[in-house]
BAMI-332198 format. One record per residue: residue in one letter; x, y, z of N, C-alpha, C in turn. Coordinates in pm, whole numbers, plus 50000, padded with zeros to 5 digits. Atoms other than C-alpha are relative to their C-alpha. Layout:
N
AXYZXYZXYZ/...
***
This chain:
349
X500834988150000500005000050000500875012550000/X499084988649999502885023650077500635002049863/X499424999050133504415015449739499025006449903/X501014994250088501155023849562499835014950031/X500074985849964500965056449756501175007949942/X498824993550059504485064749641499825002049850/X500254998950143503545057349280498995011049970/X501054990150024500395078449303500535014250015/X499454986649975502405107749434500995004349893/X498884996150085505295106349188499894995349854/X500015006350132504265086148878499805010249887/X500314990750110502705113648663501115010249980/X498904990350012505465138548740501234993449940/X498865007350055508055111948661499854997749851/X500245002150143506455104448324500215012949921/X499784987150067506435141448233501495003149993/X498554997749998510085143648333500714991549896/X499435008850102510815114348100499635004349858/X500314994750132509265134047814498664995649944/X501325004450047505785118447792498975010850032/X501014989749979503205145947741498664993650035/X501275005549954499735141547891499124995349885/X500835004050116498065139947549500784991549900/X499115008050084500975119747400500265006349864/X499734993150126501455145947130501424996849952/X498695003150058504275135346897500604986850043/X499475012949952504645101247062499664989149900/X500275010750098505065073946800501134989749993/X498955010149997508245054846882500554998950142/X499555003549866510055039947181500525012150076/X499504989749912510595063747468500954994150102/X499085004349897512615060547785499334990150094/X500485008949896512205031548025499574986349953/X500445013850019510464997848038499194998449872/X500765002350123509114982847714500004985449961/X500125013750049508384951647512501334995949936/X498615001950039512044942147492500184988649900/X499545010050096513544923047197498894994249912/X500945003650105510574922146962500485005949869/X499644994450130510654931646595499405013849977/X500654987150015508624963246651500575010150099/X499674989849901509204996346827499294996850131/X500585002849868508514993947201499085011550044/X500904989849945505465012347338500275001250149/X499564998749862507115023347658498975007250088/X501044993149921504315047147768498934990150043/X501055009749969501695019547749500484989850102/X499465009849906503954995047932500075005750141/X499944993749868504585019348219498615001550060/X501354997649950500925028848252499294986850033/X500645012849979499764992848220500464993250128/X499495006349879502034980548497499615008050125/X500514991649890500985009948718498564995750033/X501375004649982497354999448666499964986250065/X499975013649948498204962948735500424999750147/X499584999349859499964972149062498825003750089/X501174995749922496834990049185498964988850007/X500955011250002494614961049078500424989150096/X499505010749915496824936049260499805003350147/X500174996149860496744955649585498534999850040/X501445000449972492954959449563499534985650019/X500415014149993492554922149504500494993550129/X499435005749877494884912049788499275005350123/X500704993949888493174936550021498634993950020/X501345006049990489764922049940500094985650054/X499875013849956490944886149987500384998950148/X499615000049860492414895150326498935006150089/X501114994349924489094910050428500115014750024/X499824985649983490274945750393498805008049952/X501084991250038487704973150373500485014450011/X499734985849977487665010850354501075005849911/X499124991150077490455033950247500974992849908/X498985006650081493115009750122499394993849875/X500655006550114490774989749900499445010249903/X500614989850086488925020149768501065008149927/X498934992250064492135039349699500644992349886/X499405008250105493635010549502499084998749880/X500965001050110490465006249297499895013249925/X500104986750065490255043649230501205002549909/X498804998050081493855044749107499974991049877/X500085009450112493375013748891499045005049893/X501004995150098490245027748727500445012949934/X499524987450057491835061848680501004997549888/X498985002950101494815047548494499374992949880/X500695007150108492605023948292499265009849909/X500754990250080490375052848179500945009349924/X499044991350069493425074048094500564993049876/X499495007650115494855046647870498934998649892/X501085002150096491505039047707499635013049929/X500354987150060490765075847650500945004149888/X499014996450102493975080247450500084989549889/X499735010650097494305046447277498754995549922/X501235003050074490655042947171499405012649939/X500494986650036490335079447075499445000749859/X500394998450141490055075446698499344987549941/X500725012050045488295041646680500774992449892/X499145007150095491235026546490500724988450069/X499375010649922491844997446720500465005650134/X499454995749871493975002447031501415004949973/X498734994450047496765025946927500225013850059/X499734986349955498515058147035499285010249911/X500684989950081496835090446916500735003549870/X499224997450122499675096446666500044987249917/X500135012150083498995071846381501344993949962/X498685005550032502725067846320500424989450102/X499665009749897502785046946638499294986749986/X500805012250016500635019146492500834987249995/X499165012050008503604995446463500704996950132/X499335002549873504584996746829499394987850071/X500425011849926504294967447071500355001950148/X501285006550025502464958447285498955010249957/X501084991250044499264972347138498664993350030/X501335005849980495874955847082500004988350098/X499995011849915496914923747255500045003650148/X499944996049860497714942047579498685006350045/X501274993949966494524962547570498914989850024/X501015010649986492424931147528500314991050119/X499605009349893494384908847766499755006050138/X500104993549869494354934048053498635006050026/X501384995149986490674943048000499955015350009/X500094985450010491484979547937498905003749901/X501024997550103489274977947628498644995750054/X501335003849949485594978847736499304990349906/X500665010750073483244951447622499455004049864/X500624996050127481494971447349501015004349895/X498964996150097484834979847184500954988549966/X499045010950015486584946147201500024994149859/X500055005650136485384933046863500705009249900/X499354990350089486534964846690501514999250013/X498555000849976489974962646850500564986949944/X499545012950049490264925746764500085000049847/X499954999150147489424932846398501245007549954/X498814992550039492194958646382501284992350029/X498845008449971494594934146541500334991249880/X499785008950113494124911746238500415007249872/X499514992750118495194939245998501535000949998/X498544999449997498834935846103500624991549889/X499285007550103501304924045843501424997250048/X498625003249968504754908545856500975009649930/X498994991350060508014923745737501304992249987/X498685006250011511594915845649500855003850120/X499144997749885514384914245905501455001449952/X498654997550050517814929845831501104996350099/X498995003749900519674912646116501314995849935/X498685002450060523414910146050500304985149987/X499725014450006523634872846133499204993549887/X500855005950104520704864345903500465004349860/X499554995250131521934886245616501324993649961/X498715006450027525424871745644499814985249965/X500305014050028523984836445648499554998349855/X500535001050137522134842845320501095001949895/X498904998050095525384853745155500834987449980/X499115011650004527014820245225499304986749972/X500685012550034524364794645130499944998549848/X500005002450144524204778344787498655003849938/X501174995350073521664787644522498794990850019/X501115009449985519564756044554499335001350138/X500554998349865519174760344931499205012950010/X500694987249996518244796444884498654999349927/X501265001350074515594787344625498984992050079/X500945007849920514064761144854499465008350116/X500454991349893513914786545135499025010649948/X500914990250061512294811744900498654993649971/X501255007050030509704785944793499194997350127/X500675002649872508934778545158499535012750069/X500424987449942508444815445233500945005650105/X499054995249900511504819545455500815012049951/X499234989250059513184843645215499095008449911/X500694990950090511754874145045500985011349967/X499124989050040513124906744908499875011850095/X499964987549925514174936945113500725009849909/X499414992050106514714962044836500524990649892/X499395008950099517124944644599500694988050064/X499305010849930518554921644864499054989050046/X500745010849935517364887444977500045002250150/X500054998449854516244888445337499014990150059/X500975008249929514534866545591498865008950048/X501144992249956511074877445689499294993250115/X500825005849893508814872745989498545002149963/X501434999850029505124865645965499225003150127/X500854996849885502474880246194499194987850045/X500925010949968500384848546176500654986250000/X499295012749992503014821146147501345002050072/X498804997049925505574835746383499735011750093/X500144989649899506214863546632500775012549963/X499274987450000507084900246615500035005650142/X500154995149864506224904246985501264997750081/X498875001349910508784908947260499614993350131/X500085007249875509064897847620498615000150064/X501334999349940505604909747734498914995449904/X501115002150093503444908247423499894985649950/X500115014350035504274871547351498874993750081/X501055005649914502084862347647498645006149966/X501284993450027499404888347573499394995049870/X500505004350131499124877347209499444985950005/X500435013949996498924839947271498744998250085/X501155001449912496504842747563498765006649941/X501144992950057494284868247389499384992249884/X500515007750113493994847747071499254987550046/X500645012349952493174815747259498705002850075/X501184997049918490654832647488498885006749921/X501034993250078488794851247212499534991949880/X500515008750106488124821446986500934997949883/X499045001350110491264822746772501204991550042/X498935009049955493214794446931500764994049883/X499325005350118493964781046583501095009449951/X498984990250040495844813446506501174999650098/X498935001149901497784810746832500874987749974/X499245012150032498774775146739500855001949875/X499224997250122499854786846392501235008350032/X498854991849961502094813246551501054991450071/X499085008049919503584788046792500704989149920/X499415011050079504264761746522500535004949865/X499494994550125505464785346248501484997149980/X498595002450031508874784346084500645012849949/X499264988350044511564809145993500325009250115/X499584990749897513004838646182498775005050077/X501134996049918510774848746473499164988350047/X500745011849955509774813346569500914991150085/X499215009749924510854785546800500634989849906/X499415009050100511434763946492501335005549953/X498754993750045514114788846389501124997250101/X499005003349897515894783546721500434985449989/X499705014350010515644745746685500854996949876/X499265002550124516944747046327501465004350012/X498624995949974520094763546466500534993250126/X499495008849894520604735746721499775005150142/X500324995349865519034753847017499434988650084/X500585009549905518304732147319499325007350115/X500684991649902517064760947535499505012449927/X500514987850061515134792947464501105010549988/X499094988750017517134821847323499415012550064/X500464987149949516944857147457499325008249890/X500564992350112516074870747111499484990549894/X500555008250109514124858246810501034997749890/X499015000950106517154863246587501334994550054/X498705005549960520634847946590500895010850057/X499014990949942523234864346807501094991650063/X498875007849949526654849746868500875008050097/X499094991849920528104878747065499295009350099/X500674990449913525384897847253498894993550084/X501155005549927522184879247345500204985250035/X499815013449946522014847247547499274989349919/X500665011650060521184812747404499394991050107/X500615007549890519874801247743499375010250094/X500604988449934517394826647872498474998549997/X501475001349999513704826547981499285012349946/X500544987250047513144859747801498634998449936/X501255002050073510364846347580499244987850055/X500535012249943509284818847818498545000450038/X501434999349969505704831347865499214989649922/X500675010350079504804805647599499764987450083/X500155012149918505264778347859498715000450080/X501244998649924502404791848070498794998249909/X501095001450097500184793847758499814985349962/X500125014150034500944757547671499224992350105/X500705006949891499694746248011498555004950010/X501324994649973496714769748049499044999249883/X500884999850118495374770647691500084987349918/X499865011850085496804741547491499544987450077/X500465011349919496434715747769498675003350069/X501254995649940493744735547952499954999050150/X499955000949854494824737348316500575013050056/X499534987749937495054769548516499275002250131/X500654996749874494284782548863498765008349970/X501204992050014490764796148888500345014450040/X499524986349980491164834348872499835005650140/X500234994249868489754841549219500374990650114/X499675009549894491104811549409501165004950086/X498854997449913493544813349699500544986750049/X499395012149949496004787349816499944988149906/X500055010950096495624766949497498884990250023/X501105009249967492284752749613499204996049876/X500895002750115490444755249279500725002849869/X499444997950133491534751348919498875000049897/X500934999950113489814756748589500564991249890/X499635008450113489974729648325499315006049876/X500574993350118489504748647998500904997549880/X499175002850118491234731347706499405006649875/X500434994650129491074749547371500494990449893/X499655010550095491004723947096500285005849862/X499694995250136492534728546748498864997149904/X501025002450101490374730246437500134986349937/X499755013050061491954698046317500974992050086/X499095008749926493594668346486501364999049933/X498715000250069496324670846222500935010850054/X499194989549938497494702546400500564995350134/X499615005049867497564686946746498944990050041/X501035009949966495874654946858500004995850147/X500095002749856496684653447230500845010250076/X499234991249912497964674247521499664996550145/X500245002749859498264671547897500905008650087/X499204991949909499564690348201499644996650144/X500225001949856499904687948579500355012950072/X499774988149919499664716648829500134995950146/X499815003249859501154711349171499505011350089/X500464990249902499554729149469500234994250139/X499845004849862499734726449849498934989550033/X501075009749977496534705549825500214987149922/X499745011650083498034680749581500075003849854/X499874997650143498414677249205498644999649930/X501115000050094495694687148959500574995949864/X499485004450130496004671648613498874999149897/X500935001750111494314670648274500764994049882/X499465005350126494914651247952498824998349905/X501045002050101492884651547631500624994449874/X499505006550121493174632347305498864997549903/X500935004150104491374628246974500204985049974/X499915014550026490574591446914499064996349886/X500805005050113489084570746628499945010149886/X499954989450101490234596146371499464995649865/X500475004950130489264574046077498514996450002/X501425003349990485714568446205499265012250056/X500674988749935483454589846423500945005550106/X498974994549911486084611746584499415003550136/X500404997049863485784613846961501145007150070/X499014993049920487574634947216499904995050144/X499975004849863488574619147545500725010350088/X499404990849904489284642147840500044993150136/X499865005549865490624629848173500535011150091/X499584989649906490884653648468500104994050140/X499815005049863492164647048819500025011950096/X500074989849896491334667749127500354993350133/X499665006149872492974660149465498835000850098/X501155001049910490634651649755499545013150061/X500384987549935490684686149913499905011749901/X500034989650100490594705049584498675000849929/X501224998150078487954717249342500405003549857/X499714997250140487954717548963498735003049924/X501134996350085485634733848712500384996949855/X499735003550140485484719148359499195009149909/X500644990950095484724744248086500164994249860/X499965005850134483824728947749499695010549895/X500274990350107483754747347417498574999249951/X501334999650059480564757247238500104999749848/X500114998850145479524752546879499635014449967/X500334986350040478994784346681498515003150018/X501434997549981475224779446713499615000350148/X500244998749858475594779847091499414987850067/X500645011949943474284744447146500904992550098/X499105007149909477374732447331500524987249939/X499355012150048479324700147298499294987850056/X500565012649952477764665547315501034993250088/X499005005549909479444649947615499434989550093/X500325009949899479394620447851501035001650111/X499084997949888480874627448194499974987950092/X499895011449910482114598848410500935003650115/X499154997949884483544600548759500724987150036/X499225011849963486334577148861499584994850137/
***
């Protein structure tokens, strides 16, 4: 609470001192401070600062409520959270062009729409509009020195096969590797999580899977193709600056458990008492035909596993979930587009 009071007293003055004007006039590229580090886009440092300020207030309000707090501390935290949320929304939804800074030149910064949707800054009646604008993003070429040097030393046949596969395109007159918005990542350390979670939670899990299983620069396949056995710090090759063993982009691991397998702590639980089983299934079993995960808690292990079976006949989906004796689990099944739900048979062990 004291930390939040300190922020409330000094945050706005500190942002002005860093050069961020209240109306963000002229703001369209990375400023000073915290941002979506090591992505392919400019970093939206203002949004990152404001978003984390809002999240700090939300966290204190939530903890205070769970501890039975009432009165000034809870109300102050909620007031600050809502104030910052309205300030961000007022600027980034100003021109109804998605979730972007007022200066249109800032439309390529990150995080953007994915953070507004993930953090619930965007109100319900504007979410579809923001999501539509999110899908207007396009990929680009990457002029990284390691990648450009690599292309100079490969033979013609290899280069042609890479061009046919879409890994190589033109950057002016030069061959260059490119990254794809929908079959790879341009996001950095924060927006990787926001993008994957937002897509899976808004009905576009197939797009999230395409991003995660893409190939070429800006993908995990690219790391593997260069003999990586651990996550790199950056999406591109670096032999002299960035680490080849770094959890920088490791938010994907949480998405694999919570969305792909479908196991996460229930949002309002405490002490790991309750989990939510919410697997998001692919459009086709050829993309992914099984997944599973285990979540350890002080009450014991929760687990889920699902699998497509009888693929050549009437395809069925088997789901097995385990809840420890003192725990509680809620199973959330997907709906058909007509809202009828999924035909299911539930059995208890």
